N, C-alpha and C positions, 0 to 999 in steps of 0.2 A: 371195581374202580379203575377209573382212568387214566392213560399215561400222564396226564398233566396233573391229577390230583396226585399220582406215586412219585412224581418229580417235586412237587413242591414238598410232600413230608420228607423226602430224602433229603432235600436242601435246609429244611428245618431242623433236621437231627444233625446235621454236618454243622451247623452255624452253633447249636447247642454245645454240640462236643468243642469246638474252637472257642468258644465265650468261656465254658466252665473252667478254672483254673485247676492246674494239677496239686493235688495234696503235696506239700515237701515236708518230710520229717526233719526234725531237729532234735539234737541232743543238748543236754543243759550241763553247764559247767559245774561241778561240786567242787573242787578245789584244783589250786594249781601253783605252783612254785618254781622258782628259777627266775633266770633272767627277764623270760617273758611274762612273768605272772601277771603284771599290770595289763596287758593284752586280754586276758581271760577271767576276768572278776566273776567271783561266782554266780551263779543264775543266769548270765551270759546264754544265750542259745545259738549251737553252731550247725547251719544246715548241713544235709546228708551229703551233699558235694561238694562242700566248702573247702579250701584248701586250709589246712593248719599246719602254719610253719613254727617249728621249735627249736632252739638254740641248745647247746650243749648244756647239760644239767637243768634243763625244763622237764617238771612232771605234771601232766595235764590228766584229770582224773574228769570222766563225761559219762553222765546217765544217757545210754543211747539203747532206745529201745525197751528191750526185755533183760539187759545187762549193763554192768559199769564197765566202761573202759579204760585203761589206764595207759595214755601216749607218754613217751619219754622220747627226748631229744638227743643230739640233732635230728631232723628230721622232718619229711613232709608228708601230712596222713589227710585222708578224708574219712568220715565216718561210714561210708557204703564199701569201705575195705571192711566188712564185718566178720567178727568171729563166728564160730559156729555153735559156741555157747549160748543157750536160750535160758533165762531163768524166770520164766513167766509163772511157774509152778511156785518158784520161790517168793516172788513178789505176791502171788495171792495168799500165800500162808501167814506171810509177814503183816499184810494188811487186812486179815481177817479180823470180824469183830465177834470175838469169841462169847461163848455164856459166862455169865459172872460167877457162877459155881467154883469155889476153891478146887484146884488141881495142882498135881505133879506137874512141870514143864521142864522141856530140855533147855538148851540155850544154842545162839548163833555163835561160832568162834571165828576168831581171824582167820587169815590166810598168811602162811600155813595154818594148821589144825592147832597147834600148839601154839598157843595165845589167850589172850583175856576173852570170858566169855561173856556175851551180848544177850539182849533180850531177844525172844523168838518172835516177838509181836512188836509192832512200830508203837501200838497204843498203850501198852503196859509202860507205866510211869517207874523207872529205874531209880531205885531209893538212894543209890549211890550218885546220882547226878543232880546237878541244880542248874537254875535258869529258867528258860521258858520251856513248856512242853506242850506240844500239839495233842489235841484228842477229836476224834472222828465223831464223837457224841458224850453226853455226860451220864447215859443210863447204867453202861457196864463200865465202871472204872475200876482199875485193877493195879497194884502195885505190885514192882518184882524187885529180887534181889537175885545177886548172881553168886549165893551159897544156898544150899538146901541144910547145913548142919547147924542145930540146934532151935532154940525159941529165939524169936526176936522181936521187940515192940518197939513202934515208930509213931511219933505223935506228928498231928497235922492240926495248925493252927489258924483261923482266918483273922483278917485285919481287925475285926470285931470281937477277938477273944475266945469265938466258938472254937471248939476240938472235937479231934475224932482220933482214936487211939486204934491204930492197924497192928494185929498181931501176926507172924509167919509162926506157923507151928514148925517142930523139927521133923526134916524132909520135907518143907514145903518151901517152894522158890516163887510162888503167887500167892497174895491177899488181895480182899476185896477192900474197896473203899467204901463204906456205908455213907451214900451222898442222903439219905434221909435223916443221919446225924449231922452232916456236915455238907451241904450242897457245893456243887460244882460249879462255877460259871466262868464265862468268858473275860479274861484280862484280870480274874482274881489273884491275889497272891497268897500265899499258904508258907508258914514257915515251918521247915520240916526238920525234927529232931531224933536222931537215933538211939538205939539202945543205951540207957542211963545220961540221956540228954547230951550224946556227942554228935558229931558230924553236922551241926545245925547250919541251915543255910534257907534261902527263899528258893520257893517254887512257883513261878507263874504258868498260868495255865492258859491256853488258846486254843478255842474251841472252833475247828475249821468249819466253814458254811459249806458242807458236801466235800467230804473228801474226793480227790480225783482217783479215777480208777487205772491210770497206767503213769508209770514210773516218772515220766519228764515231767507232766503237770502236778504232780504231787509233790515232786521236789520244790517245783515254782512256789507251791503253797507253804511248804515249809520254811524255805526262804524267806517269803514273803512277812511271815510271821515271828520269824527270829529262832525257829526250833532247829538250831544246829547240829545238837547232838542227834535227833531223830533224822536228820538228814546223812550223816555220817553213817549211821547203822542201817539206812537204806542202803546207801553206795556200797558199804563192807559186803551185805546180804547177797546183792547182785554180782558182785564181782565177777567178772569173765578172766579166763584163763588166756591169755594173749599169748603163751608159749614162748 
């Protein structure tokens, strides 16, 4: 290879390096409260080195990388002041699309450990909640309850009157929704009633067009479709210990 050709290749590589933009990571605002809350709407992206100025009484929750950061004012912060906490394994377990077989399952607890139990999987439909619920797919749909005590039967009713009855056996927290009896579709609304017809409310299904494989982008999808309860679950499960 001639010296001239080597010089041309080196120059081309250098130009490509300069032209290629550097990847800039960004956190996603999950919640904000306090005097500066209006500056940080849910879904706002914050650059890794962007200055975050909080006033006294402010609390800002940001999904950042593999963990959730909770920043409290007054103070100035940047997301590249990272904690050592890594929740990558937690995120993988939380978003795993598990088999449809009925199974015993644990639960995610609030921090500290003593607190309400939450679903261990983002795609389980919590029968204690109402509103819009996102699904990664419609092949394996499961309902989840926060107690394993006693049998409990729930009824799902579609807008056309079709029904599906789901029964949790004693000792079970998870039960399958038989989609061959009552199909699940995007933007469909179902009326959910609990044992004895109690706790009746509406459940709207939002089927994601390919669930993101990282917390920030997945949070954006949940926000876009209005799945706030799952956004809160994602944030809680990935909570980092800021010390």
